[in-house]
Structures are given as structure tokens and as C-alpha cells.
N, C-alpha and C positions, 0 to 999 in steps of 0.2 A: 058098576064098581069102577071107580076111578082111581088111577095109578098116582102115587106120589111123583112129583117131579125130582128125582134123585139125580145127582151127578156122580158119576163114575170114571175112573181112569181108563184110557185107552191102552192098548198094548204097547204103541209107540211112546206114550207119555211114561209109561213104567219103565221101558228100556232107556229112555234118555234120563230118567232119575237114577237108576242103577247105574249107568255110565259116568254120570257126573258124581256120584258117589264113590265109584271105583278110582276116578280120577283125584280125588281129594284125598284119599287113603294112600294112594301111590304117592302123591307129592308129599304128604306128611311124612311118609316112611323114607322117602328120599331125603328129606330135609334132616331128618334124625340121624340118618347113615352119614350124611355129609358133616354134620356137627361133630359126631364121634371120630371121623377122620380127621377133622381139623384138630380136635383135642388131643389126638395121639400125635399128630405132627408137632403141634407146640411143645408137647412132654419130651419129645426127641430132641427138639432144638433147645429146650431148657437143659436137659442132661447133658448136651454137646457143650454149652456154654459152661457150665459147672465143671465139667471135665476140663475144659481150657484153662478156666480161671484157677482151678486147683493146681494145674502144671505150672502156669506162670507163678504162683505164689511160691511153689516149690524151687522154681529156678532163681527167683529173687533173692532167696536165702543163701545161693552159691557165691562162691568167691568169683571175679572176673575171669581169672584164668581157668576155672571150672566150666563157666559159661562157654567160655571158647572151645573148650575140648568136649563139649555136650555131644552124645549121639544124635544122629539126624532122625532118629524115630523115637516114639514113647508108647507106652500101653498102660496107663493107670487102671487101677481096678474098677471105676465106673464105667469103662467100656463094654463091660459084659451086657449092659442094658442097651447097647445099640449093635445092630447087626453088622457083621463083616466091618467092624471099625479098625481104623489104622490111623495113627498120629505121627505127624512129621514136624520137623522143627528146621527152619532155614536161619541162618545168621549172616549177616552182611554188615560192613562197617556203615555207619550213619555219617552222611556227608563227608566221606573220605577221612574221618577221625578215626584213628586207631584205639582211641581209649572209649570209643562209643559203638554199641552194636545195635543194630535192629534186629530183633529175634521175632520171627513169626511163626506161630503155632498153628498147624492146620488140622482139622481132624475130617476124615472122610468116612462115611458110612452108608450102607443101604437102608433106606426107610421101610417102614412096615409094608408099604405098597409097591416096592422094589424099584423105586427111583434112587439114584445117586444123590447124596447130600454132601455138604461141605460146610463147615464153619471154621473161621478164621480169626485169630486174636492176635494183634501185633504190640509190642512194647518195646521200650528202649531201655538198655543197660549199660552202666557206664563204670570205669574203673574206680573211680572215687564217690559214686553216688550222683544222682542226677541234679541236685543243686550245688554242688561243690565244683570249684574251679581247678 
């Protein structure tokens, strides 16, 4: 009786195949986790940008004298979506002109992974509007 010449896998070949398969699975899972972390970071940055834009829009509707007497902090309702969020406003004369203010809005928060984050928005405010003399 003659045996057929069959090819079988050795134990080492099987272990190498299992190891490569595990490496591929770990790489894919890590990539998916990193992608979701990036999506969450982008969502936080978008939320911060919207909060700052909303705040700037609210301030632009104020009289120049009211802008000068603004509080140095703010806390709009959208900040509940950012952990430990705090808003700061700084005002300074622009190029030494008393009728023109550089207003800086700063939003600080702690990101989902515990890192300190900050987003800043700067605008100019004038006594009689930006295009008027």
C-alpha cells in the first residue's frame, strides 16, 4: 500500500500564522480606537469654536461702552459639553487707539483623555464700527 504524498502544516507554521493573524487584529483594533479618539477630539474643537463664535456674536451686538466694561469671564450654555470649561475675555487698546479694542476670547477645558485644551478667538471692536472714521 502506497501513501499519498500530502502536505501538512508543522506546529511552527501554525504558530506563525496565528501570531500574524493576532498582529493584524491588534493593528486593526488600535486603528479603530485611534480613529474614534480623533473624531472625539475634533468634536470637542468644533464645540469650542461654536461657543467662541456665539460669544463674539453676542458681544458685537453690545455698545462700545458696554464692551469696555465686560466681565473678564464667560460661561455660555454650550460649555456643558466640554469638561471643566472656563471662558476668559481680555481687552486691550488696539495700536494705542482709545476707540478701538482688541478683544480676545479664550476657552480652556479638559479633553476626554485628560489633556488641557485651549481655543482662542480674537476680534476688533470699534466705537463707531470697523469701516467708519
